[in-house]
LOMILO-853410 format. One line per 5 residues: number of its first residue (from 1); for each residue x, y, z of N, C-alpha, C. Coordinates in nm, 3 decimals. Layout:
REM residues N
NUM) X/Y/Z/X/Y/Z/X/Y/Z ~ ...
//
This chain:
REM residues 64
1) -27.027/-0.580/16.532/-26.928/-0.526/16.440/-26.796/-0.596/16.466 ~ -26.724/-0.629/16.361/-26.593/-0.691/16.372/-26.487/-0.583/16.358 ~ -26.387/-0.584/16.444/-26.282/-0.483/16.443/-26.170/-0.519/16.347 ~ -26.108/-0.421/16.284/-25.992/-0.444/16.199/-25.868/-0.429/16.286 ~ -25.821/-0.540/16.333/-25.699/-0.545/16.412/-25.621/-0.665/16.362
6) -25.493/-0.646/16.338/-25.411/-0.755/16.284/-25.467/-0.804/16.151 ~ -25.515/-0.712/16.064/-25.562/-0.749/15.932/-25.705/-0.799/15.925 ~ -25.778/-0.794/16.034/-25.917/-0.842/16.033/-26.009/-0.733/15.980 ~ -26.118/-0.775/15.919/-26.217/-0.682/15.863/-26.303/-0.621/15.973 ~ -26.349/-0.499/15.944/-26.453/-0.437/16.026/-26.580/-0.450/15.946
11) -26.668/-0.539/15.986/-26.791/-0.558/15.910/-26.911/-0.522/15.995 ~ -27.015/-0.476/15.927/-27.137/-0.433/15.993/-27.257/-0.492/15.920 ~ -27.369/-0.508/15.990/-27.491/-0.557/15.924/-27.548/-0.451/15.829 ~ -27.642/-0.493/15.749/-27.701/-0.408/15.645/-27.749/-0.274/15.699 ~ -27.819/-0.275/15.810/-27.873/-0.150/15.866/-27.762/-0.049/15.896
16) -27.655/-0.094/15.959/-27.545/-0.002/15.991/-27.466/0.038/15.868 ~ -27.454/-0.052/15.772/-27.388/-0.018/15.646/-27.463/0.095/15.576 ~ -27.595/0.085/15.575/-27.678/0.189/15.513/-27.660/0.323/15.584 ~ -27.659/0.320/15.716/-27.639/0.444/15.792/-27.502/0.504/15.763 ~ -27.399/0.421/15.759/-27.263/0.469/15.735/-27.249/0.530/15.596
21) -27.320/0.474/15.497/-27.310/0.522/15.359/-27.410/0.633/15.328 ~ -27.508/0.653/15.416/-27.609/0.755/15.391/-27.708/0.716/15.283 ~ -27.734/0.585/15.273/-27.828/0.534/15.173/-27.926/0.439/15.243 ~ -28.022/0.388/15.168/-28.118/0.294/15.225/-28.061/0.153/15.230 ~ -28.123/0.069/15.310/-28.083/-0.071/15.317/-28.099/-0.139/15.182
26) -28.204/-0.103/15.108/-28.224/-0.164/14.976/-28.111/-0.127/14.880 ~ -28.056/-0.007/14.894/-27.943/0.033/14.810/-27.822/-0.052/14.841 ~ -27.796/-0.079/14.967/-27.685/-0.167/15.006/-27.704/-0.304/14.943 ~ -27.824/-0.357/14.951/-27.853/-0.489/14.893/-27.834/-0.487/14.741 ~ -27.878/-0.378/14.674/-27.862/-0.367/14.529/-27.714/-0.362/14.492
31) -27.636/-0.284/14.564/-27.492/-0.276/14.537/-27.429/-0.415/14.548 ~ -27.470/-0.490/14.650/-27.414/-0.625/14.668/-27.458/-0.716/14.554 ~ -27.584/-0.711/14.515/-27.633/-0.800/14.408/-27.571/-0.764/14.273 ~ -27.530/-0.639/14.255/-27.468/-0.595/14.130/-27.316/-0.609/14.132 ~ -27.263/-0.660/14.242/-27.119/-0.682/14.250/-27.037/-0.561/14.286
36) -27.101/-0.452/14.327/-27.029/-0.332/14.365/-26.977/-0.339/14.509 ~ -27.037/-0.426/14.589/-27.005/-0.439/14.730/-27.009/-0.587/14.766 ~ -26.909/-0.632/14.840/-26.902/-0.773/14.876/-26.990/-0.802/14.997 ~ -27.076/-0.902/14.981/-27.162/-0.944/15.093/-27.086/-1.047/15.175 ~ -27.072/-1.019/15.303/-27.008/-1.111/15.396/-27.114/-1.168/15.488
41) -27.073/-1.238/15.591/-27.167/-1.290/15.689/-27.213/-1.430/15.655 ~ -27.332/-1.462/15.699/-27.389/-1.595/15.679/-27.509/-1.583/15.585 ~ -27.564/-1.697/15.541/-27.683/-1.689/15.455/-27.800/-1.614/15.519 ~ -27.806/-1.612/15.651/-27.918/-1.547/15.719/-27.885/-1.410/15.776 ~ -27.758/-1.370/15.769/-27.717/-1.240/15.823/-27.609/-1.179/15.735
46) -27.649/-1.082/15.656/-27.554/-1.014/15.568/-27.472/-0.914/15.647 ~ -27.345/-0.905/15.613/-27.257/-0.802/15.669/-27.171/-0.749/15.557 ~ -27.120/-0.628/15.576/-27.042/-0.560/15.474/-26.919/-0.497/15.537 ~ -26.808/-0.500/15.464/-26.681/-0.445/15.512/-26.688/-0.292/15.506 ~ -26.661/-0.227/15.618/-26.671/-0.081/15.624/-26.571/-0.012/15.532
51) -26.449/-0.061/15.525/-26.350/0.003/15.439/-26.390/-0.005/15.292 ~ -26.441/-0.121/15.249/-26.488/-0.135/15.112/-26.607/-0.041/15.086 ~ -26.696/-0.032/15.182/-26.812/0.055/15.170/-26.769/0.201/15.157 ~ -26.675/0.245/15.241/-26.628/0.384/15.235/-26.561/0.414/15.101 ~ -26.487/0.317/15.046/-26.423/0.338/14.914/-26.530/0.353/14.805
56) -26.633/0.270/14.811/-26.740/0.277/14.713/-26.811/0.412/14.720 ~ -26.842/0.457/14.839/-26.910/0.586/14.856/-26.821/0.700/14.805 ~ -26.692/0.694/14.835/-26.598/0.799/14.789/-26.595/0.804/14.637 ~ -26.592/0.688/14.571/-26.592/0.685/14.424/-26.721/0.744/14.369 ~ -26.833/0.711/14.432/-26.962/0.761/14.384/-26.974/0.912/14.402
61) -26.907/0.966/14.503/-26.911/1.110/14.528/-26.802/1.185/14.452 ~ -26.729/1.114/14.367/-26.626/1.178/14.287/-26.494/1.192/14.359 ~ -26.478/1.119/14.469/-26.351/1.123/14.543/-26.249/1.033/14.478 ~ -26.164/0.975/14.559/-26.054/0.892/14.509/-26.103/0.762/14.451
//
């Protein structure tokens, strides 16, 4: 996991992103392929920004 310090992103792999959002790994991948979530990392290792993920989940749950 990458820490957000001095403006750096906190990113996590697909498995942890799914756990944090309370959804399946395939849902994380679908959100990324549909442009709802930015895929970071390398071609062989996807990672996702936690803050972006939390904002997406809040919108889906009717939050801010």
